[in-house]
C-alpha positions as CSV (number, residue, x, y, z in Angstrom):
1,M,1.2,-2.0,-16.2
2,A,1.5,-0.2,-12.7
3,T,4.0,1.5,-11.0
4,Y,6.1,0.9,-8.3
5,V,8.5,2.4,-5.7
6,Y,11.3,0.8,-5.0
7,E,14.6,2.2,-2.1
8,T,17.7,1.2,-2.0
9,I,19.0,-0.9,1.1
10,P,22.2,1.8,3.2
11,R,24.9,-0.2,3.6
12,H,25.8,2.2,6.4
13,P,23.1,3.8,9.1
14,D,24.1,6.9,8.9
15,E,22.9,6.3,4.8
16,L,18.9,8.2,3.5
17,P,17.5,5.3,1.2
18,L,17.1,6.5,-2.4
19,R,14.0,6.0,-3.9
20,F,12.7,5.8,-7.3
21,E,9.3,4.4,-9.2
22,V,9.3,1.6,-11.4
23,I,6.9,0.6,-14.4
24,Q,6.1,-3.3,-13.9
25,S,3.5,-5.5,-14.9
26,M,2.0,-7.0,-11.7
27,K,3.1,-10.4,-13.2
28,D,6.9,-8.7,-12.9
29,A,9.7,-10.0,-10.2
30,P,10.4,-7.6,-8.1
31,L,13.4,-6.3,-8.6
32,T,16.5,-7.0,-6.1
33,R,18.9,-4.2,-8.2
34,H,18.4,-0.4,-8.6
35,P,18.4,-1.1,-12.5
36,D,21.2,2.5,-13.2
37,T,23.8,1.4,-10.7
38,G,23.0,-1.5,-8.9
39,E,23.0,-1.5,-6.0
40,P,20.0,-4.0,-3.7
41,V,16.6,-2.6,-3.3
42,R,13.9,-3.3,-1.6
43,R,9.4,-2.9,-2.7
44,I,8.0,-0.3,-0.8
45,I,4.4,-1.3,0.0
46,S,2.5,1.9,0.4
47,G,-0.4,2.3,1.0
48,G,-3.3,3.4,-1.5
49,Y,-6.9,4.3,-2.2
50,G,-10.0,2.6,-3.6
51,L,-13.2,3.6,-4.3
52,M,-16.4,1.5,-2.8
53,G,-20.5,1.9,-4.4
54,V,-22.8,-0.1,-3.6
55,S,-24.6,-1.1,-7.0
56,G,-28.1,-2.7,-5.7
57,K,-29.7,-4.5,-3.2
58,N,-27.9,-7.9,-3.6
59,T,-24.1,-5.3,-2.9
60,P,-22.4,-6.9,0.3
61,V,-22.1,-3.6,2.6
62,P,-19.4,-4.1,4.5
63,A,-19.5,-4.4,8.7
64,V,-19.1,-1.2,10.2
65,A,-21.5,0.7,7.4
66,R,-24.5,-2.0,9.0
67,S,-24.0,-1.5,12.2
68,G,-23.7,2.2,12.3
69,G,-20.3,1.9,13.6
70,C,-16.9,3.5,13.6
71,G,-14.6,0.5,12.6
72,C,-12.9,0.6,15.7
73,G,-13.6,-3.1,16.9
74,G,-16.0,-1.8,20.0
75,M,-18.2,1.0,21.0
76,C,-16.6,3.8,19.7
77,S,-14.4,3.9,22.2
78,C,-12.2,5.5,20.0
79,G,-13.5,8.7,19.2
80,R,-14.3,8.4,15.7
81,G,-18.1,7.1,16.0
């Protein structure tokens, strides 16, 4: 089971959306209506986190780590490298 974030779709520009969470199976279709009010809703895609590690010799290593680069796609002009 996963926790998904939804928000109501405002009907007027001055309305603020209401955000709420729902625990659903990944197989379930996204909600289209708020379970209590029936208002139209959309699912919010937000950032998360992931863990990545090296477990052995045959584990692929991201190209950024292999090249020693910063991940900006060039000569580290982004200031991160």
